[in-house]
py3Dmol code that shows the C-alpha trace and the ligand (Angstrom):
import py3Dmol

protein = """\
ATOM      1  CA  UNK A   1      14.938  -2.186 -10.648  1.00  0.00           C
ATOM      2  CA  UNK A   2      16.249  -5.575 -11.799  1.00  0.00           C
ATOM      3  CA  UNK A   3      13.254  -6.552 -13.894  1.00  0.00           C
ATOM      4  CA  UNK A   4      11.764  -4.020 -16.045  1.00  0.00           C
ATOM      5  CA  UNK A   5       8.804  -6.001 -17.307  1.00  0.00           C
ATOM      6  CA  UNK A   6       7.215  -8.585 -15.078  1.00  0.00           C
ATOM      7  CA  UNK A   7       4.557 -11.135 -15.167  1.00  0.00           C
ATOM      8  CA  UNK A   8       2.894 -11.582 -12.010  1.00  0.00           C
ATOM      9  CA  UNK A   9       0.851 -14.828 -11.240  1.00  0.00           C
ATOM     10  CA  UNK A  10      -1.656 -14.705  -8.544  1.00  0.00           C
ATOM     11  CA  UNK A  11      -3.888 -17.562  -7.439  1.00  0.00           C
ATOM     12  CA  UNK A  12      -7.601 -17.218  -7.264  1.00  0.00           C
ATOM     13  CA  UNK A  13      -7.506 -18.575  -3.741  1.00  0.00           C
ATOM     14  CA  UNK A  14      -5.103 -15.880  -2.461  1.00  0.00           C
ATOM     15  CA  UNK A  15      -7.827 -13.180  -3.208  1.00  0.00           C
ATOM     16  CA  UNK A  16     -10.205 -15.013  -0.828  1.00  0.00           C
ATOM     17  CA  UNK A  17      -7.638 -14.422   2.067  1.00  0.00           C
ATOM     18  CA  UNK A  18      -8.915 -16.159   5.145  1.00  0.00           C
ATOM     19  CA  UNK A  19     -12.604 -15.827   4.433  1.00  0.00           C
ATOM     20  CA  UNK A  20     -14.584 -19.134   4.260  1.00  0.00           C
ATOM     21  CA  UNK A  21     -17.802 -17.179   3.308  1.00  0.00           C
ATOM     22  CA  UNK A  22     -16.853 -15.143   0.509  1.00  0.00           C
ATOM     23  CA  UNK A  23     -14.832 -15.571  -2.847  1.00  0.00           C
ATOM     24  CA  UNK A  24     -13.013 -11.978  -2.579  1.00  0.00           C
ATOM     25  CA  UNK A  25     -11.501 -10.407   0.611  1.00  0.00           C
ATOM     26  CA  UNK A  26     -11.430  -6.523   0.108  1.00  0.00           C
ATOM     27  CA  UNK A  27      -8.529  -6.177   2.424  1.00  0.00           C
ATOM     28  CA  UNK A  28      -6.494  -8.591   0.374  1.00  0.00           C
ATOM     29  CA  UNK A  29      -7.380  -6.664  -2.807  1.00  0.00           C
ATOM     30  CA  UNK A  30      -6.355  -3.422  -1.436  1.00  0.00           C
ATOM     31  CA  UNK A  31      -3.029  -4.720   0.109  1.00  0.00           C
ATOM     32  CA  UNK A  32      -2.310  -6.357  -3.370  1.00  0.00           C
ATOM     33  CA  UNK A  33      -3.055  -3.209  -5.393  1.00  0.00           C
ATOM     34  CA  UNK A  34      -0.816  -1.283  -3.160  1.00  0.00           C
ATOM     35  CA  UNK A  35       1.875  -3.550  -3.555  1.00  0.00           C
ATOM     36  CA  UNK A  36       1.312  -3.397  -7.583  1.00  0.00           C
ATOM     37  CA  UNK A  37       1.032   0.325  -7.562  1.00  0.00           C
ATOM     38  CA  UNK A  38       4.269   0.784  -5.743  1.00  0.00           C
ATOM     39  CA  UNK A  39       6.229  -1.217  -8.517  1.00  0.00           C
ATOM     40  CA  UNK A  40       4.220   0.364 -11.287  1.00  0.00           C
ATOM     41  CA  UNK A  41       5.012   3.924  -9.852  1.00  0.00           C
ATOM     42  CA  UNK A  42       8.609   2.919  -9.987  1.00  0.00           C
ATOM     43  CA  UNK A  43       8.316   2.271 -13.679  1.00  0.00           C
ATOM     44  CA  UNK A  44       8.113  -1.321 -13.831  1.00  0.00           C
ATOM     45  CA  UNK A  45       5.845  -2.764 -16.750  1.00  0.00           C
ATOM     46  CA  UNK A  46       3.359  -5.087 -15.020  1.00  0.00           C
ATOM     47  CA  UNK A  47       1.450  -8.081 -16.489  1.00  0.00           C
ATOM     48  CA  UNK A  48      -0.780 -10.072 -14.302  1.00  0.00           C
ATOM     49  CA  UNK A  49      -2.422 -13.520 -14.740  1.00  0.00           C
ATOM     50  CA  UNK A  50      -5.022 -14.202 -12.272  1.00  0.00           C
ATOM     51  CA  UNK A  51      -6.352 -17.928 -11.264  1.00  0.00           C
ATOM     52  CA  UNK A  52      -9.809 -18.709 -10.435  1.00  0.00           C
ATOM     53  CA  UNK A  53      -9.563 -21.302  -7.979  1.00  0.00           C
ATOM     54  CA  UNK A  54     -11.460 -19.408  -5.092  1.00  0.00           C
ATOM     55  CA  UNK A  55     -14.624 -19.666  -7.464  1.00  0.00           C
ATOM     56  CA  UNK A  56     -14.214 -22.713  -9.702  1.00  0.00           C
ATOM     57  CA  UNK A  57     -11.614 -25.322 -10.853  1.00  0.00           C
ATOM     58  CA  UNK A  58     -12.172 -27.655 -13.822  1.00  0.00           C
ATOM     59  CA  UNK A  59     -11.117 -30.419 -11.352  1.00  0.00           C
ATOM     60  CA  UNK A  60     -14.372 -30.079  -9.503  1.00  0.00           C
ATOM     61  CA  UNK A  61     -16.741 -30.507 -12.347  1.00  0.00           C
ATOM     62  CA  UNK A  62     -16.604 -34.469 -12.220  1.00  0.00           C
ATOM     63  CA  UNK A  63     -18.068 -34.409  -8.593  1.00  0.00           C
ATOM     64  CA  UNK A  64     -21.029 -32.335  -9.921  1.00  0.00           C
ATOM     65  CA  UNK A  65     -21.846 -34.661 -12.844  1.00  0.00           C
ATOM     66  CA  UNK A  66     -20.252 -31.893 -15.334  1.00  0.00           C
ATOM     67  CA  UNK A  67     -18.083 -32.642 -18.052  1.00  0.00           C
ATOM     68  CA  UNK A  68     -14.419 -31.703 -17.450  1.00  0.00           C
ATOM     69  CA  UNK A  69     -14.245 -29.458 -20.599  1.00  0.00           C
ATOM     70  CA  UNK A  70     -17.104 -27.613 -19.475  1.00  0.00           C
ATOM     71  CA  UNK A  71     -15.547 -27.168 -15.952  1.00  0.00           C
ATOM     72  CA  UNK A  72     -12.422 -25.900 -17.414  1.00  0.00           C
ATOM     73  CA  UNK A  73     -14.421 -23.369 -19.156  1.00  0.00           C
ATOM     74  CA  UNK A  74     -16.205 -22.608 -16.004  1.00  0.00           C
ATOM     75  CA  UNK A  75     -12.796 -22.016 -14.453  1.00  0.00           C
ATOM     76  CA  UNK A  76     -11.612 -19.899 -17.045  1.00  0.00           C
ATOM     77  CA  UNK A  77     -14.733 -17.380 -16.647  1.00  0.00           C
ATOM     78  CA  UNK A  78     -14.161 -17.418 -12.840  1.00  0.00           C
ATOM     79  CA  UNK A  79     -10.597 -16.064 -13.688  1.00  0.00           C
ATOM     80  CA  UNK A  80     -12.369 -13.129 -15.627  1.00  0.00           C
ATOM     81  CA  UNK A  81     -14.538 -12.410 -12.585  1.00  0.00           C
ATOM     82  CA  UNK A  82     -11.378 -12.191 -10.324  1.00  0.00           C
ATOM     83  CA  UNK A  83      -9.685  -9.975 -13.111  1.00  0.00           C
ATOM     84  CA  UNK A  84     -12.373  -7.756 -13.225  1.00  0.00           C
ATOM     85  CA  UNK A  85     -12.408  -7.389  -9.423  1.00  0.00           C
ATOM     86  CA  UNK A  86      -8.631  -6.695  -9.490  1.00  0.00           C
ATOM     87  CA  UNK A  87      -9.150  -4.102 -12.364  1.00  0.00           C
ATOM     88  CA  UNK A  88     -11.746  -2.358 -10.406  1.00  0.00           C
ATOM     89  CA  UNK A  89      -9.430  -2.290  -7.320  1.00  0.00           C
ATOM     90  CA  UNK A  90      -6.631  -1.063  -9.391  1.00  0.00           C
ATOM     91  CA  UNK A  91      -8.745   1.864 -10.981  1.00  0.00           C
ATOM     92  CA  UNK A  92     -10.079   2.899  -7.723  1.00  0.00           C
ATOM     93  CA  UNK A  93      -6.459   3.515  -6.819  1.00  0.00           C
ATOM     94  CA  UNK A  94      -5.824   5.531  -9.779  1.00  0.00           C
ATOM     95  CA  UNK A  95      -4.260   2.985 -12.043  1.00  0.00           C
ATOM     96  CA  UNK A  96      -4.544   2.545 -15.645  1.00  0.00           C
ATOM     97  CA  UNK A  97      -5.415  -0.861 -16.509  1.00  0.00           C
ATOM     98  CA  UNK A  98      -6.503  -3.345 -19.477  1.00  0.00           C
ATOM     99  CA  UNK A  99      -8.147  -6.678 -18.913  1.00  0.00           C
ATOM    100  CA  UNK A 100      -7.488  -8.937 -21.878  1.00  0.00           C
ATOM    101  CA  UNK A 101      -9.226 -12.253 -22.229  1.00  0.00           C
ATOM    102  CA  UNK A 102      -8.210 -15.757 -23.689  1.00  0.00           C
ATOM    103  CA  UNK A 103     -12.005 -15.893 -24.662  1.00  0.00           C
ATOM    104  CA  UNK A 104     -13.783 -13.282 -26.364  1.00  0.00           C
ATOM    105  CA  UNK A 105     -16.362 -11.553 -24.460  1.00  0.00           C
ATOM    106  CA  UNK A 106     -16.265  -7.956 -25.760  1.00  0.00           C
ATOM    107  CA  UNK A 107     -18.627  -6.173 -23.392  1.00  0.00           C
ATOM    108  CA  UNK A 108     -16.492  -6.542 -20.557  1.00  0.00           C
ATOM    109  CA  UNK A 109     -12.926  -6.766 -21.846  1.00  0.00           C
ATOM    110  CA  UNK A 110     -10.427  -6.776 -24.979  1.00  0.00           C
ATOM    111  CA  UNK A 111      -9.530 -10.085 -26.520  1.00  0.00           C
ATOM    112  CA  UNK A 112      -5.910 -11.050 -26.003  1.00  0.00           C
ATOM    113  CA  UNK A 113      -3.758  -9.819 -28.908  1.00  0.00           C
ATOM    114  CA  UNK A 114      -0.194  -9.844 -28.351  1.00  0.00           C
ATOM    115  CA  UNK A 115       1.077  -6.931 -30.211  1.00  0.00           C
ATOM    116  CA  UNK A 116      -1.743  -4.753 -28.220  1.00  0.00           C
ATOM    117  CA  UNK A 117      -0.744  -6.098 -24.814  1.00  0.00           C
ATOM    118  CA  UNK A 118       2.767  -5.117 -25.357  1.00  0.00           C
ATOM    119  CA  UNK A 119       1.557  -1.463 -26.428  1.00  0.00           C
ATOM    120  CA  UNK A 120      -0.486  -1.315 -23.163  1.00  0.00           C
ATOM    121  CA  UNK A 121       2.570  -2.311 -21.245  1.00  0.00           C
ATOM    122  CA  UNK A 122       4.711   0.355 -23.136  1.00  0.00           C
ATOM    123  CA  UNK A 123       2.205   2.690 -22.260  1.00  0.00           C
ATOM    124  CA  UNK A 124       2.475   2.176 -18.422  1.00  0.00           C
ATOM    125  CA  UNK A 125      -0.848   0.363 -18.341  1.00  0.00           C
ATOM    126  CA  UNK A 126      -1.092  -2.691 -15.911  1.00  0.00           C
ATOM    127  CA  UNK A 127      -2.597  -5.427 -18.091  1.00  0.00           C
ATOM    128  CA  UNK A 128      -4.503  -8.403 -16.634  1.00  0.00           C
ATOM    129  CA  UNK A 129      -4.802 -11.724 -18.762  1.00  0.00           C
ATOM    130  CA  UNK A 130      -7.955 -13.389 -17.843  1.00  0.00           C
ATOM    131  CA  UNK A 131      -9.708 -16.596 -19.098  1.00  0.00           C
ATOM    132  CA  UNK A 132      -6.451 -18.488 -19.002  1.00  0.00           C
ATOM    133  CA  UNK A 133      -5.200 -19.109 -22.532  1.00  0.00           C
ATOM    134  CA  UNK A 134      -8.530 -19.924 -23.515  1.00  0.00           C
ATOM    135  CA  UNK A 135      -8.558 -23.736 -23.771  1.00  0.00           C
ATOM    136  CA  UNK A 136      -9.392 -26.414 -21.627  1.00  0.00           C
ATOM    137  CA  UNK A 137      -6.926 -29.021 -19.930  1.00  0.00           C
ATOM    138  CA  UNK A 138      -4.518 -25.922 -19.017  1.00  0.00           C
ATOM    139  CA  UNK A 139      -4.139 -23.941 -16.037  1.00  0.00           C
ATOM    140  CA  UNK A 140      -3.335 -20.559 -15.034  1.00  0.00           C
ATOM    141  CA  UNK A 141       0.198 -21.333 -14.350  1.00  0.00           C
ATOM    142  CA  UNK A 142       0.451 -22.420 -18.027  1.00  0.00           C
ATOM    143  CA  UNK A 143      -1.024 -19.219 -19.008  1.00  0.00           C
ATOM    144  CA  UNK A 144       1.465 -17.271 -16.802  1.00  0.00           C
ATOM    145  CA  UNK A 145       4.269 -19.113 -18.563  1.00  0.00           C
ATOM    146  CA  UNK A 146       2.876 -18.694 -22.135  1.00  0.00           C
ATOM    147  CA  UNK A 147       1.917 -14.973 -21.722  1.00  0.00           C
ATOM    148  CA  UNK A 148       5.259 -13.997 -20.145  1.00  0.00           C
ATOM    149  CA  UNK A 149       7.065 -15.549 -23.185  1.00  0.00           C
ATOM    150  CA  UNK A 150       4.785 -13.906 -25.678  1.00  0.00           C
ATOM    151  CA  UNK A 151       5.056 -10.625 -24.307  1.00  0.00           C
ATOM    152  CA  UNK A 152       8.785 -10.925 -23.503  1.00  0.00           C
ATOM    153  CA  UNK A 153       8.671 -10.564 -19.906  1.00  0.00           C
ATOM    154  CA  UNK A 154      12.068 -10.711 -17.926  1.00  0.00           C
ATOM    155  CA  UNK A 155      10.700 -13.068 -15.285  1.00  0.00           C
ATOM    156  CA  UNK A 156       7.656 -14.843 -13.978  1.00  0.00           C
ATOM    157  CA  UNK A 157       6.717 -13.972 -10.408  1.00  0.00           C
ATOM    158  CA  UNK A 158       4.525 -16.306  -8.481  1.00  0.00           C
ATOM    159  CA  UNK A 159       3.215 -14.849  -5.724  1.00  0.00           C
ATOM    160  CA  UNK A 160       1.837 -17.546  -2.977  1.00  0.00           C
ATOM    161  CA  UNK A 161       1.577 -17.491   0.709  1.00  0.00           C
ATOM    162  CA  UNK A 162       4.857 -18.880   1.513  1.00  0.00           C
ATOM    163  CA  UNK A 163       8.055 -17.319   1.053  1.00  0.00           C
ATOM    164  CA  UNK A 164       9.715 -19.733  -1.515  1.00  0.00           C
ATOM    165  CA  UNK A 165      10.301 -23.303  -2.456  1.00  0.00           C
ATOM    166  CA  UNK A 166      11.032 -25.676   0.457  1.00  0.00           C
ATOM    167  CA  UNK A 167      12.330 -29.368   0.172  1.00  0.00           C
ATOM    168  CA  UNK A 168       9.214 -30.448   2.069  1.00  0.00           C
ATOM    169  CA  UNK A 169       5.931 -28.788   2.767  1.00  0.00           C
ATOM    170  CA  UNK A 170       6.703 -25.738   5.425  1.00  0.00           C
ATOM    171  CA  UNK A 171       3.135 -25.681   6.444  1.00  0.00           C
ATOM    172  CA  UNK A 172       3.494 -29.389   7.468  1.00  0.00           C
ATOM    173  CA  UNK A 173       7.224 -29.858   8.805  1.00  0.00           C
ATOM    174  CA  UNK A 174       8.837 -27.558  11.159  1.00  0.00           C
ATOM    175  CA  UNK A 175      12.446 -28.656   9.801  1.00  0.00           C
ATOM    176  CA  UNK A 176      11.515 -27.798   6.063  1.00  0.00           C
ATOM    177  CA  UNK A 177      14.347 -25.783   4.717  1.00  0.00           C
ATOM    178  CA  UNK A 178      14.025 -23.098   1.856  1.00  0.00           C
ATOM    179  CA  UNK A 179      15.948 -23.005  -1.061  1.00  0.00           C
ATOM    180  CA  UNK A 180      17.073 -19.421  -2.259  1.00  0.00           C
ATOM    181  CA  UNK A 181      18.240 -20.525  -5.675  1.00  0.00           C
ATOM    182  CA  UNK A 182      17.517 -23.675  -7.897  1.00  0.00           C
ATOM    183  CA  UNK A 183      18.474 -24.601 -11.443  1.00  0.00           C
ATOM    184  CA  UNK A 184      15.372 -25.723 -13.677  1.00  0.00           C
ATOM    185  CA  UNK A 185      17.077 -29.348 -13.531  1.00  0.00           C
ATOM    186  CA  UNK A 186      17.518 -29.452  -9.800  1.00  0.00           C
ATOM    187  CA  UNK A 187      13.694 -28.499  -9.303  1.00  0.00           C
ATOM    188  CA  UNK A 188      12.776 -31.090 -11.702  1.00  0.00           C
ATOM    189  CA  UNK A 189      14.982 -33.851 -10.321  1.00  0.00           C
ATOM    190  CA  UNK A 190      13.754 -33.008  -6.676  1.00  0.00           C
ATOM    191  CA  UNK A 191      10.132 -33.179  -7.896  1.00  0.00           C
ATOM    192  CA  UNK A 192       9.448 -29.693  -6.201  1.00  0.00           C
ATOM    193  CA  UNK A 193       6.108 -28.977  -7.798  1.00  0.00           C
ATOM    194  CA  UNK A 194       6.781 -25.174  -8.430  1.00  0.00           C
ATOM    195  CA  UNK A 195       4.238 -25.406 -11.246  1.00  0.00           C
ATOM    196  CA  UNK A 196       2.413 -27.683 -13.390  1.00  0.00           C
ATOM    197  CA  UNK A 197       4.670 -29.580 -15.732  1.00  0.00           C
ATOM    198  CA  UNK A 198       3.413 -27.682 -18.766  1.00  0.00           C
ATOM    199  CA  UNK A 199       4.104 -24.306 -17.031  1.00  0.00           C
ATOM    200  CA  UNK A 200       7.464 -25.361 -15.891  1.00  0.00           C
ATOM    201  CA  UNK A 201       8.677 -26.894 -19.071  1.00  0.00           C
ATOM    202  CA  UNK A 202       7.636 -23.596 -21.123  1.00  0.00           C
ATOM    203  CA  UNK A 203       9.638 -21.601 -18.673  1.00  0.00           C
ATOM    204  CA  UNK A 204      12.697 -24.022 -18.856  1.00  0.00           C
ATOM    205  CA  UNK A 205      12.742 -24.318 -22.420  1.00  0.00           C
ATOM    206  CA  UNK A 206      12.575 -20.518 -22.966  1.00  0.00           C
ATOM    207  CA  UNK A 207      14.936 -19.858 -20.181  1.00  0.00           C
ATOM    208  CA  UNK A 208      12.512 -17.583 -18.567  1.00  0.00           C
ATOM    209  CA  UNK A 209      13.405 -17.339 -14.720  1.00  0.00           C
ATOM    210  CA  UNK A 210      10.722 -18.129 -12.238  1.00  0.00           C
ATOM    211  CA  UNK A 211      10.583 -16.370  -8.710  1.00  0.00           C
ATOM    212  CA  UNK A 212       8.284 -18.105  -5.971  1.00  0.00           C
ATOM    213  CA  UNK A 213       7.699 -15.555  -3.106  1.00  0.00           C
ATOM    214  CA  UNK A 214       5.359 -14.592  -0.576  1.00  0.00           C
ATOM    215  CA  UNK A 215       2.952 -12.037  -1.817  1.00  0.00           C
ATOM    216  CA  UNK A 216       1.203 -11.487   1.608  1.00  0.00           C
ATOM    217  CA  UNK A 217       4.316  -9.959   3.141  1.00  0.00           C
ATOM    218  CA  UNK A 218       4.476  -5.993   2.828  1.00  0.00           C
ATOM    219  CA  UNK A 219       6.814  -4.638   0.573  1.00  0.00           C
ATOM    220  CA  UNK A 220       7.955  -8.229  -0.828  1.00  0.00           C
ATOM    221  CA  UNK A 221       6.855  -7.579  -4.434  1.00  0.00           C
ATOM    222  CA  UNK A 222       9.183  -4.479  -4.608  1.00  0.00           C
ATOM    223  CA  UNK A 223      11.839  -6.366  -2.905  1.00  0.00           C
ATOM    224  CA  UNK A 224      11.668  -9.241  -5.483  1.00  0.00           C
ATOM    225  CA  UNK A 225      11.456  -6.929  -8.400  1.00  0.00           C
ATOM    226  CA  UNK A 226      14.578  -4.773  -7.125  1.00  0.00           C
ATOM    227  CA  UNK A 227      16.454  -8.219  -7.289  1.00  0.00           C
ATOM    228  CA  UNK A 228      16.759  -8.862  -3.523  1.00  0.00           C
ATOM    229  CA  UNK A 229      16.714 -12.180  -2.239  1.00  0.00           C
ATOM    230  CA  UNK A 230      13.298 -12.535  -1.252  1.00  0.00           C
ATOM    231  CA  UNK A 231      11.976 -15.950  -2.220  1.00  0.00           C
ATOM    232  CA  UNK A 232      13.280 -18.744  -4.345  1.00  0.00           C
ATOM    233  CA  UNK A 233      14.792 -17.915  -7.917  1.00  0.00           C
ATOM    234  CA  UNK A 234      14.457 -20.934 -10.446  1.00  0.00           C
ATOM    235  CA  UNK A 235      16.748 -20.241 -13.510  1.00  0.00           C
TER     236      UNK A 235
END
"""
ligand_1 = """\
25
UDP
N -8.320 -23.166 -16.863
C -8.419 -23.777 -18.150
N -7.488 -23.156 -19.105
C -6.574 -22.381 -18.872
C -6.575 -21.747 -17.511
C -7.293 -22.152 -16.678
O -9.160 -24.713 -18.513
O -5.961 -21.825 -19.571
C -9.372 -23.694 -16.159
C -8.942 -25.009 -15.142
O -10.165 -25.629 -14.947
C -8.579 -24.355 -13.684
C -9.455 -23.065 -13.387
O -9.550 -22.539 -14.904
O -8.686 -25.335 -12.730
C -9.117 -22.039 -12.683
O -7.544 -21.868 -12.976
P -6.635 -22.367 -11.672
O -6.987 -23.774 -11.303
O -5.201 -22.286 -12.486
O -6.585 -21.312 -10.712
P -5.680 -20.898 -9.480
O -5.376 -22.222 -8.913
O -4.413 -20.270 -9.707
O -6.617 -20.274 -8.489
"""
view = py3Dmol.view(width=600, height=400)
view.addModel(protein, "pdb")
view.setStyle({"model": 0}, {"cartoon": {"style": "trace"}})
view.addModel(ligand_1, "xyz")
view.setStyle({"model": 1}, {"stick": {}})
view.zoomTo()
view.show()
């Protein structure tokens, strides 16, 4: 395995699959768990940051006449719901897990404590970080970068529904071409929108590589962790 400790970022939207009527698609959950379990069984330490966009994003607050900060907290709570769903599905598959939250909610999960998170990883537990970093005006991408640095992960793996970073949107342009590798500077200068600026800068300043890859393709997470070229590496 090329990477021994990874931080996997999954968007909330991805858990919805193609469903228009439900927030969580059981088939997607099952598939993600299988991918994660294979990598865990191979001895890799795994931390996961999960988004909340399938349930609520802070940016939606305004249209509801709700203050932005309130909306951001709603978004953070949404990530905890997704984290609980993923945790439940992983436990059903016989995995050991911990859900740690950036906002205290002791009845459902542990608070995030960096040293404890690292200890869980060392013991082979998959750690899910819910509730973002616990502050409004941030995203779960920033959470992924920050937590990855804190737990000294080797890489941030950003699971998406496309197989890497393209020069233009591959879902709109047939002639879009994919980068297999980029430097942080190239990605910045080309304005490639890999993560929001806060998240991206944190990785760049701390020399933490990012790999953008297709999480929906079977076996792809394993390929990426093995160091095969299965997405775009930004380093
Ligand atoms: N959020 C926040 N602080 C954080 C992380 C998330 O305020 O540290 C809020 C923010 O409103 C965001 C929402 O939680 O829109 C859901 O997260 P995100 O949009 O990043 O989820 P994703 O797009 O990955 O599903």
